[in-house]
PABAMI-405766 format. One line per field, with one value per atom (N, C-alpha, C): atom name; x, y, z. Coordinates in Angstrom, 3 decimals, always signed. Layout:
name	CA, ...
east	X, ...
north	Y, ...
up	Z, ...
END
This chain:
name	N, CA, C, N, CA, C, N, CA, C, N, CA, C, N, CA, C, N, CA, C, N, CA, C, N, CA, C, N, CA, C, N, CA, C, N, CA, C, N, CA, C, N, CA, C, N, CA, C, N, CA, C, N, CA, C, N, CA, C, N, CA, C, N, CA, C, N, CA, C, N, CA, C, N, CA, C, N, CA, C, N, CA, C, N, CA, C, N, CA, C, N, CA, C, N, CA, C, N, CA, C, N, CA, C, N, CA, C, N, CA, C, N, CA, C, N, CA, C, N, CA, C, N, CA, C, N, CA, C, N, CA, C, N, CA, C, N, CA, C, N, CA, C, N, CA, C, N, CA, C, N, CA, C, N, CA, C, N, CA, C, N, CA, C, N, CA, C, N, CA, C, N, CA, C, N, CA, C, N, CA, C, N, CA, C, N, CA, C, N, CA, C, N, CA, C, N, CA, C, N, CA, C, N, CA, C, N, CA, C, N, CA, C, N, CA, C, N, CA, C, N, CA, C, N, CA, C, N, CA, C, N, CA, C, N, CA, C, N, CA, C, N, CA, C, N, CA, C, N, CA, C, N, CA, C, N, CA, C, N, CA, C, N, CA, C, N, CA, C, N, CA, C, N, CA, C, N, CA, C, N, CA, C, N, CA, C, N, CA, C, N, CA, C, N, CA, C, N, CA, C, N, CA, C, N, CA, C, N, CA, C, N, CA, C, N, CA, C, N, CA, C, N, CA, C, N, CA, C, N, CA, C, N, CA, C, N, CA, C, N, CA, C, N, CA, C, N, CA, C, N, CA, C, N, CA, C, N, CA, C, N, CA, C, N, CA, C, N, CA, C, N, CA, C, N, CA, C, N, CA, C, N, CA, C, N, CA, C, N, CA, C, N, CA, C, N, CA, C, N, CA, C, N, CA, C, N, CA, C, N, CA, C, N, CA, C, N, CA, C, N, CA, C, N, CA, C, N, CA, C, N, CA, C, N, CA, C, N, CA, C, N, CA, C, N, CA, C, N, CA, C, N, CA, C, N, CA, C, N, CA, C, N, CA, C, N, CA, C, N, CA, C, N, CA, C, N, CA, C, N, CA, C, N, CA, C, N, CA, C, N, CA, C, N, CA, C, N, CA, C, N, CA, C
east	-25.440, -24.710, -24.795, -25.792, -25.971, -24.802, -24.218, -23.135, -21.765, -21.680, -20.413, -19.288, -19.604, -18.568, -17.971, -18.735, -18.270, -17.637, -17.486, -16.932, -15.515, -15.205, -13.870, -12.877, -11.605, -10.597, -10.521, -11.065, -11.004, -12.138, -13.102, -14.178, -13.651, -14.222, -13.759, -13.859, -14.895, -15.071, -13.923, -13.273, -12.210, -10.833, -10.749, -9.453, -9.009, -7.712, -7.258, -7.351, -7.564, -7.637, -6.326, -5.828, -4.675, -5.024, -5.026, -5.264, -3.908, -3.845, -2.574, -2.035, -2.928, -2.485, -1.573, -1.773, -0.965, +0.511, +0.803, +2.194, +2.753, +2.016, +2.385, +3.327, +4.535, +5.494, +5.145, +4.140, +3.707, +2.711, +2.299, +1.296, +1.931, +1.273, +1.705, +0.977, +1.379, +0.682, -0.790, -1.042, -2.409, -3.229, -2.574, -3.290, -3.437, -2.882, -3.150, -1.958, -0.738, +0.412, +0.598, +0.923, +1.030, +2.410, +3.335, +4.683, +5.686, +6.915, +7.904, +8.108, +8.310, +8.367, +9.535, +10.625, +11.781, +11.510, +10.493, +10.156, +8.986, +8.306, +7.106, +7.464, +6.427, +6.600, +5.912, +6.365, +5.704, +4.435, +3.300, +1.999, +1.785, +1.743, +1.466, +0.015, -0.288, -1.676, -2.170, -3.484, -4.036, -3.640, -3.514, -3.125, -1.711, -0.816, +0.567, +0.607, -0.176, -0.214, -0.745, -1.795, -2.370, -1.317, -0.581, +0.415, +1.467, +2.059, +3.159, +2.652, +1.448, +0.927, +0.500, -0.092, -0.482, +0.776, +1.809, +3.036, +3.699, +3.555, +4.213, +3.334, +2.101, +1.288, +0.049, -0.276, -1.467, -2.734, -3.812, -5.141, -5.592, -5.692, -5.867, -7.155, -7.797, -8.990, -8.755, -9.020, -8.893, -10.287, -10.541, -11.823, -11.580, -11.833, -11.452, -12.136, -13.406, -14.150, -14.230, -13.453, -13.437, -12.480, -12.826, -11.958, -11.482, -10.271, -9.809, -10.559, -11.177, -12.024, -11.300, -10.007, -9.284, -8.716, -8.938, -8.378, -9.309, -8.840, -9.684, -9.654, -8.598, -8.441, -9.241, -10.197, -11.095, -10.566, -9.334, -8.785, -8.752, -8.836, -8.778, -7.481, -6.423, -5.113, -5.153, -5.987, -6.007, -7.104, -7.882, -8.965, -8.476, -9.350, -9.038, -8.564, -8.808, -8.419, -8.104, -7.092, -6.718, -7.064, -7.772, -8.064, -7.189, -6.560, -5.620, -5.986, -5.999, -6.260, -4.987, -4.991, -3.796, -3.749, -4.932, -4.965, -5.862, -5.542, -6.374, -7.512, -8.360, -9.495, -9.075, -7.951, -7.535, -6.822, -6.732, -6.121, -4.621, -4.032, -2.602, -2.390, -1.234, -0.968, -0.928, -1.473, -1.421, +0.027, +0.792, +2.213, +2.996, +3.791, +4.470, +5.362, +5.879, +6.757, +5.960, +4.622, +3.808, +2.769, +3.210, +2.265, +1.307, +1.712, +0.892, +0.587, -0.398, -0.755, +0.388, +1.113, +2.237, +3.324, +3.562, +4.598, +4.228, +2.925, +2.475, +2.690, +2.332, +2.480, +3.944, +4.813, +6.234, +6.767, +6.321, +6.764, +6.305, +5.036, +4.493, +5.252, +5.502, +6.190, +7.615, +8.209, +9.587, +9.633, +8.591, +8.599, +8.071, +7.122, +6.514, +7.545, +8.552, +9.525, +10.265, +10.287, +11.013, +10.150, +8.876, +7.995, +8.496, +8.277, +8.720, +8.123, +6.830, +6.176, +6.863, +7.366, +8.043, +9.431, +10.203, +11.592, +11.667, +10.702, +10.729, +10.327, +9.243, +8.745, +9.807, +10.554, +11.462, +12.633, +12.829, +13.968, +14.323, +13.503, +13.884, +13.026, +12.086, +11.135, +11.752, +12.824, +13.380, +13.923, +14.591, +15.183, +14.117, +13.018, +12.003, +11.406, +11.367, +10.768, +11.614, +12.938, +13.802, +13.821, +13.526, +13.719, +12.779, +11.637, +10.699, +11.246, +12.236, +12.729, +13.705, +14.292, +15.338, +14.801, +15.675, +15.323, +14.475, +14.335, +13.543, +14.402, +15.706, +16.572, +16.800, +16.972, +17.366, +16.261, +15.023, +13.945, +13.487, +13.615, +13.113, +14.025, +13.475, +14.307, +15.307, +16.488, +17.491, +17.133, +17.287, +17.038, +18.295, +18.114, +19.285, +19.500
north	+14.742, +13.991, +14.664, +15.510, +16.164, +17.088, +17.668, +18.625, +17.971, +16.696, +15.974, +16.646, +17.228, +17.862, +19.070, +19.705, +20.934, +20.684, +19.425, +19.117, +19.673, +20.271, +20.836, +19.722, +19.956, +18.917, +18.570, +19.430, +19.146, +18.220, +17.955, +17.029, +15.607, +14.828, +13.447, +12.666, +12.972, +12.228, +12.485, +13.618, +13.975, +13.514, +12.916, +12.412, +11.302, +11.159, +10.050, +8.752, +7.659, +6.351, +5.613, +5.010, +4.133, +2.781, +1.781, +0.412, -0.243, -1.163, -1.858, -2.533, -2.987, -3.682, -2.803, -1.477, -0.572, -0.673, -1.023, -0.988, -2.383, -3.416, -4.787, -5.415, -5.780, -6.364, -7.803, -8.382, -9.735, -9.703, -8.509, -8.393, -7.956, -8.322, -7.855, -6.543, -5.890, -4.677, -5.020, -6.163, -6.571, -6.780, -7.174, -7.407, -6.120, -5.039, -3.760, -3.006, -3.543, -2.787, -1.558, -0.435, +0.805, +1.440, +0.820, +1.394, +0.299, +0.681, -0.327, -1.386, -2.635, -3.747, -3.592, -2.987, -2.839, -1.788, -0.961, +0.030, -0.440, -1.497, -1.945, -2.673, -2.919, -3.523, -4.876, -5.758, -7.051, -6.916, -7.243, -7.240, -6.084, -4.848, -3.736, -3.790, -3.251, -3.211, -1.769, -1.622, -0.273, +0.517, -0.191, +0.496, +1.064, +0.290, +0.770, +1.999, +1.955, +3.098, +4.319, +4.096, +5.189, +5.759, +4.864, +5.309, +6.211, +5.765, +6.546, +7.861, +7.854, +9.092, +10.089, +9.586, +10.484, +11.069, +10.246, +10.696, +11.834, +11.851, +12.897, +14.155, +14.039, +15.246, +15.281, +14.183, +14.167, +14.071, +14.549, +14.335, +12.972, +11.987, +10.606, +9.998, +9.192, +8.449, +6.980, +6.128, +4.694, +4.108, +3.465, +2.806, +1.309, +0.779, -0.600, -1.646, -1.406, -2.476, -2.366, -1.462, -1.366, -2.419, -2.924, -3.920, -3.382, -3.737, -3.430, -4.359, -3.822, -4.661, -5.865, -5.697, -6.815, -7.808, -7.540, -8.417, -9.608, -10.795, -11.988, -12.502, -12.155, -12.671, -11.810, -12.421, -11.654, -11.537, -11.930, -11.869, -10.441, -10.334, -9.016, -8.306, -9.078, -8.511, -7.689, -8.101, -7.433, -6.378, -6.240, -5.275, -3.890, -2.922, -1.572, -0.712, +0.562, +1.517, +2.784, +3.493, +4.722, +5.883, +6.862, +8.061, +9.173, +9.896, +10.929, +12.231, +13.302, +14.605, +15.080, +15.046, +15.410, +16.918, +17.530, +18.951, +19.734, +21.008, +21.900, +22.444, +23.270, +23.856, +24.574, +25.272, +26.071, +25.221, +23.908, +23.034, +22.853, +23.540, +23.344, +22.098, +21.438, +20.250, +20.619, +19.736, +19.975, +19.982, +19.043, +18.976, +19.131, +20.190, +20.475, +19.333, +18.520, +17.434, +16.294, +16.337, +15.287, +15.890, +16.265, +16.897, +15.896, +14.638, +13.666, +12.456, +11.691, +10.487, +9.483, +9.488, +8.557, +8.872, +10.158, +10.537, +10.047, +10.054, +9.565, +8.058, +7.351, +5.887, +5.486, +6.170, +5.833, +6.134, +7.238, +7.565, +6.496, +6.111, +5.120, +3.805, +3.394, +2.126, +2.173, +3.345, +3.489, +3.482, +4.003, +4.197, +2.999, +2.250, +1.139, +0.133, -0.248, -1.226, -0.706, +0.610, +1.168, +1.229, +0.883, +0.928, -0.021, +0.355, -0.484, -1.880, -1.944, -3.251, -4.132, -3.509, -4.274, -4.720, -3.797, -4.119, -5.203, -5.246, -6.299, -7.648, -7.645, -8.904, -9.575, -8.757, -9.317, -10.074, -9.934, -10.555, -11.943, -12.963, -14.314, -14.892, -14.099, -14.688, -14.917, -14.215, -14.354, -15.761, -16.338, -17.651, -18.706, -18.654, -19.698, -19.682, -18.510, -18.436, -19.191, -19.123, -19.715, -21.250, -21.826, -23.264, -24.075, -23.511, -24.233, -24.534, -23.766, -23.937, -25.110, -25.547, -26.571, -27.898, -28.715, -30.085, -30.223, -29.165, -29.315, -29.695, -29.524, -29.768, -31.265, -31.647, -33.026, -34.046, -33.637, -34.624, -35.167, -34.332, -34.744, -35.785, -36.546, -37.524, -36.811, -37.377, -36.775, -37.067, -36.051, -36.237, -36.788, -37.691, -38.276, -37.648
up	-3.512, -4.528, -5.885, -6.068, -7.364, -7.675, -6.647, -6.869, -6.752, -7.112, -6.958, -7.737, -8.888, -9.693, -9.006, -8.118, -7.486, -6.117, -5.741, -4.422, -4.319, -3.184, -3.032, -2.683, -2.990, -2.702, -1.217, -0.355, +1.078, +1.517, +0.631, +0.988, +1.051, +1.960, +2.129, +0.824, +0.038, -1.227, -2.205, -2.041, -2.988, -2.526, -1.351, -0.885, -1.833, -2.016, -2.856, -2.055, -2.759, -2.106, -2.347, -1.305, -1.486, -0.887, -1.728, -1.267, -1.028, -0.056, +0.179, -1.082, -1.953, -3.170, -4.029, -3.980, -4.800, -4.460, -3.208, -2.731, -2.503, -2.897, -2.523, -3.547, -3.109, -4.053, -4.415, -3.762, -4.108, -5.265, -5.672, -6.727, -8.035, -9.126, -10.440, -10.721, -11.812, -12.224, -12.474, -13.103, -13.414, -12.145, -11.068, -9.816, -9.007, -9.522, -8.883, -8.327, -8.500, -8.001, -8.878, -8.257, -9.025, -8.954, -8.250, -8.164, -8.544, -8.885, -9.295, -8.227, -8.656, -7.703, -6.733, -7.189, -6.290, -5.211, -5.417, -4.393, -3.538, -3.971, -3.272, -1.977, -1.159, +0.159, +0.180, +1.051, +1.171, +2.002, +1.379, +2.057, +3.040, +2.521, +3.436, +3.899, +5.062, +5.519, +5.465, +5.461, +5.405, +6.659, +7.781, +9.017, +8.895, +8.273, +8.113, +7.207, +6.140, +5.228, +5.977, +6.765, +7.554, +8.507, +9.177, +10.156, +9.529, +8.414, +7.844, +7.258, +6.707, +6.115, +7.182, +8.258, +9.346, +9.997, +10.095, +10.763, +9.996, +8.678, +7.891, +7.820, +8.319, +8.431, +7.544, +6.900, +6.061, +6.899, +6.331, +6.879, +6.347, +7.234, +6.794, +7.343, +6.523, +6.953, +6.663, +7.630, +7.381, +7.230, +6.101, +5.891, +5.989, +7.177, +7.505, +6.626, +6.291, +5.639, +4.127, +3.567, +2.122, +1.567, +0.383, -0.257, -1.598, -1.954, -3.301, -4.254, -5.308, -6.170, -6.767, -7.067, -7.700, -6.693, -5.411, -4.380, -4.160, -4.508, -4.369, -2.940, -2.201, -0.850, +0.117, +0.801, +1.668, +3.105, +3.350, +4.709, +5.232, +6.540, +7.179, +6.802, +6.662, +6.346, +5.056, +4.099, +2.801, +2.708, +3.782, +3.764, +4.092, +3.779, +4.205, +3.056, +3.226, +2.210, +2.977, +2.536, +3.214, +2.298, +2.842, +2.063, +2.607, +1.694, +2.096, +1.412, +2.173, +1.562, +0.901, -0.435, -1.185, -1.406, -1.648, -1.982, -1.037, -0.913, -0.111, -0.964, -0.328, -1.054, -2.333, -2.252, -3.413, -4.470, -4.225, -5.228, -5.053, -4.090, -3.837, -2.996, -3.167, -2.343, -0.862, -0.008, +1.435, +1.913, +1.388, +1.729, +0.426, +0.313, -0.962, -1.448, -0.513, -0.980, -1.619, -1.535, -2.153, -3.099, -4.308, -5.237, -5.880, -5.983, -6.712, -5.838, -6.273, -5.515, -5.586, -6.712, -6.842, -5.821, -5.608, -4.643, -3.248, -2.947, -1.643, -1.548, -2.629, -2.619, -2.463, -3.190, -3.109, -1.713, -1.137, +0.218, +1.206, +1.103, +2.030, +1.898, +0.646, +0.416, +0.963, +0.892, +1.360, +2.893, +3.511, +4.958, +5.734, +5.157, +5.882, +6.416, +5.599, +6.136, +7.365, +7.570, +8.709, +9.966, +9.858, +11.030, +12.109, +13.359, +14.469, +14.373, +14.025, +13.946, +12.919, +11.846, +10.805, +11.243, +11.788, +12.110, +13.175, +14.093, +15.109, +14.505, +13.723, +13.146, +12.288, +11.532, +10.535, +11.161, +12.457, +13.126, +12.631, +12.931, +12.552, +11.453, +10.922, +9.977, +8.598, +8.279, +6.929, +6.655, +7.650, +7.418, +7.140, +7.872, +7.720, +6.317, +5.691, +4.355, +3.335, +3.494, +2.477, +2.517, +3.663, +3.783, +2.890, +2.553, +1.712, +0.328, -0.128, -1.497, -1.646, -0.541, -0.630, -1.126, -1.693, -2.041, -3.290, -4.069, -5.286, -6.486, -6.360, -7.511, -7.708, -8.954, -9.241, -9.076, -8.990, -8.821, -10.179, -11.208, -12.526, -13.157, -14.112, -14.810, -15.710, -15.847, -16.718, -18.178, -18.998, -20.424, -21.078, -22.024, -22.693, -24.050
END
């Protein structure tokens, strides 16, 4: 641990961390979202982030039991952190199309909705979400 400053980018400690909260469109910037809300995904999981990053060729590590510090919800769904090797020993990006951690996050957020697990789940679930909003109008007293 004494030589932490000299660790090469290929060491596991130097991998970038991506928490699901970074890509979650249900979160505010204050709650940890790091990309624009229109590009973010609904409740991404660490496994999904791992899947899309591994598929594009990254060296990926999934740390199942890590928690995002700002995440108050202790559910398994919100647990996990993905570590990705962004740079090689010489400091060059492992994948030239992803020079920065932001580029990786945006890619993951863009790709997760296309996952098979997502496209199947979304089939009929959208309608059920909207029904809760009905019937709220006109309940308050009219102002004179």
